[in-house]
Structure formats: structure tokens, C-alpha cells
N, C-alpha and C positions, 0 to 999 in steps of 0.2 A: 428477583434479587432479596435474599433471607437474611443479610445482615447492612449493616450501615456502610459496607465499604462501597468502593466506587466502580464505571467503569470508565475506562482508556482506551483514545483512539490515537493513530498518529500514522504517518503515510512519509512514502519519497524521501527517503535518509540519502539514496544513491551511493551508498557506501563501495569505496574503489576508485571514485571519480572525483576532481580529476585528474589526480596523481595519491599513488598510495600515501606517502609524506601527510598531504592535505586530507585526506580521509580520515586517516586516526584521528586528527584532532579532532571532528567530528563524531566519530565514533565513539571516544572517551565522553566527548557531550551527551552522548544520547544514553550512555551507560550511565551516566550519572544522574540523567533522570530517571531512569528505569530506577535507581537506588531509592530516589525522592519519593518514589510512588509505592512502592514493593509492600511496606506495610498499611497502604489504605485501598490497594487494587484487587479486586474480585475476579475481574475480566481486563484483559489485552487486546487489542483488533491492531493487529500491523495491517495495513491498507496497501501493501504491493509497494513493488521497487525498492526493497531493504539495501537491494545490493543494483549496481549501476550495469552488471553483470551476469549472471548467472545460468550456469548448464549442466544440469546431473548426468554423467555418462554412467554407465552399470557401475563401474568400482571408484570412480574419481569425483570429487565436485572442488570448484574452485579454492584456491589457494588463500590463503587470510581469512579475515574475520573473524578469528578466534572466539576475544576478547566477546563480544556482540552473542556470538552462535553459545557461548561459555553462560553468560548471562541471561540470557532464555533460557537456559535448560535451569539452571540455578531456579530462577522464578516459577518455572513449569513444578521442578520436583517440591517447590514452597504450597505449591497445592492450587497456585494462581493459573486461571484456563487463559488459554493466549489463543487465536485465532490469526488464519494468517491469508490475505488475500493473494493471488499471485498479480505481480503490476506489471507491463507490458516490456521491462525491462528484465523481469526474474520468473517470463510465463515460462521458460522449459524446466521448471520443477518436476520431480519425482515423486519418492515418497520420502526423501533425506531427513524432512522435517518431520513428517509423520513418524517413522522408524525412531530417528535419532532421539529428537525433543520433543514426541507426543504432541507435536503442535498440529491439528487439523489445516488442510490446505486445500483452497476454495478457486475454481476459477470463474466465477460466474458471484452476480452479486445476491445475497442470501438475505432471506428475515429471520429476525431476533426482535424478542417480546422480552423487555425487561420492566417490572414494576406496570402493570399495564401501559405501557408505552410500546409502540411497535415500528421497528428499526428496519430501511433495509440496507443493506450496506457493501459494499464493492471499493475496488480501486479505480472504476470508472471511466476507464478508456475503453473506445470505441462504441458507447453508448450514446442514444439521442441523433439528432438528423446532422449531417454534414460529415468531417473528418476521414473523407472517402478516403485519400492518399492513405494516411494510417491503417483504413479496415483493411484494404488491399492487402496492404505491405503484412497485417498482420496474419491474415489468411496463407500466405507464403510462411509466415512463421511458425505454424503452429500446422503445416503442408507432414503428414508423417512422412512423406519422401523425403522433404528439405531436412527433417530433423535426423532421419537417419543418413544421408550422406553430411552433415555434420558432423553426424558422432563418431565419423570414419576418419576427420582428422585429427590428427595429435593434438593434445590438450593446449602445447604449449604452442600451438599452431593457431589452433581455433579460438582458444579463450583470447588469445594479443588480437586475432582479426577481430572478435568479435565486440572487445574494448574499443578498438580504434572505430569501428562503425557505430558504435552506441554513441559517441563523444560528437563527430563530426556531420549523422544524416540526422538535420532538423526536424525529420518527422518523427523518429525516434526520441531523441533527446527532448522535444517539445521545445525547444530553447523558442521560438516564434508562438506561443500558446499563453504564455507567461506576463498574460495582459488581459484584465478585466475587460470583457466584451459588452459589458450592458445586459441587463436582465432578458431581455429578447431574442439576443444573441448566443445566450449562454447555453451550449448545448446540453448540457447537464441541467440545467434548470428545464431544460425542455422533456427532456427524459422524465424530470420528476414527477411534471404535471401530466404526462400520460398517463404515468404507471397509476396516479391520484384517479384515473375514472376506471382504473378496475378495481383498486383496493385505498381504503386510507391509513396512511403511514404517518406518525407522530416526526420521525425524523428521517432523509435522505441525508446517510453518512459517506463520502468519499473522499477519493484525494484526486491522484492523477494531473489537477490542475497545477500544483506548485502554489497557490495561491488560497491565504485563509478568507474563506466567505462563508458569510449567516446569512441566506436569503430567505425569509418567508415566503414559501408560498401559495399558502392558504393561512386563512387565521388558525390552523388547527394541525399546522405543518409547515416544517423546515429543513430547508436544504444546508449541509454544512460539508465546507471542506477545509480538510485537514491541514491542507497549505505544506510544507516541506520541513525537512531536517537539512539545510542547505542556505537559506538565508533568512527563514521567518523562524525556525526552532518553535513550531507552534503541534496543539494537541487539541483533543477535544476529549471533555471531563461532563460526566454522566453522575450526579451527585443522587439518583434514584427521582427527583423530579426533574431538571431539566438538563440539557447539555449544552456548554458553553465554550468557547473557544480561548485556551489561555496559551500564553509564550513564556516557554521556558528560558530563564534566563541567567 
């Protein structure tokens, strides 16, 4: 970082759910937040599940989300760096964000360094021990043959079917996971501890859990979960010295 500007982190907006009407209210709130930080932001990290469902056909993307996409384009065109990590609800991204918005897309946790602080950043799904049911399901969804078969469905059918499954399947929606399990049982905490045996990180930043969490891993390492924009409306803010969670009201 070469300026006095800040780095922001947000995840799990799940736009499109549970209905278009209710989603638009949350979309506007998120856009308002982006407007409040645009003058102070140097980098924005979107940590996945921006949409409750997203599948890119070769010539088609899901209908809607024009205001959110337009705001991201505006911020990116103004010079703000934006990084996007796919989540378990939008893992079928191809190159739309990269080509249309000039926003790089990542599918695995990635290391970044800012102001001599080292970050490991990702969505968080399928990491650490346990969660075996979801891990099996993810292998099916990311299988090239499965994606090829789905792509042959007409978008009116495929998207409607996927939206229904996204809301109803608890393995996908994460409905049963939105509760704190205790440090010893939080699988992302266990993942962070294992990564620290390989390398020192000052901050681990993930989403997916829908819980705003700040958990010290060691004296010099912190795990931050950015919560969501469904019930908590939380985000991370790094001011060159420390990363803290904040609530947007």
C-alpha cells in the first residue's frame, strides 16, 4: 500500500435470494455501502457468494443484478482494485467478470501482502477437516462432464432448477452451519492452524460461514470471517495497521 487508503473485505451477499423483491432491498444496501467506501478504498475483496446462483453459459449470464454489476464497473474504472473469490453458490464463473469488469477471479485461497502484513484470503468452503457431504457435492458440481450436461439445459430451465436447489438443499445453502461451533470445532480455525505450520500469516480472511468472527489463532495471527449481507451486514476494514470487522447500518 502506497497511500493512506484502506482495504475492504465482504462476502456472502447471496443476491437473488430468497426472492427478487427482497434481494433488491439488500442489493441497494450493499451499493450504498460501496458508495460510502469508494473515496477511501484502494482495494476491495469480494469473498464469494455474491449471487445465490450464478452460471455462465458461453453467451449468456443470469438475468438481473445490473445495479450491483454497474457499481462494481464504476469502482473498477475509477482505479480501485477489486478481487473476486468464487464461493459455493457462484463457482461456475468463467470469464465474464474478467472480460467485462476487469476483475480477476480466484478459485482457491490466495496470499496477498499489504504494508508488511501477510494475508491468506478465500471463500472458505471445503477447507479443513469435516464437511464431507459438501466436499463430495462440490466434486460433482465442478466435474467437467456435469457442467457440460447442465450447459445443455435451456437457461430458463437450468437457472430456475438451480435456484430451487440452492434454496432447498441445506448442504448448499449452509442453513445448518450458521452457528458458532466453538474454536475446537470450527473447521476453518483448524485449517488456519495447519497453514501456520507451513508459513506465518498475520491474517486469515474467509467468508462462507455467514458469521462475523474474529478469532486469534496465535499471538501474531488472526482469523477473520466477514459474516454476510443477509442478517449481519458486516465487512472487514484494513487501515494499514490492523484488520477489524465493522457493521454497516
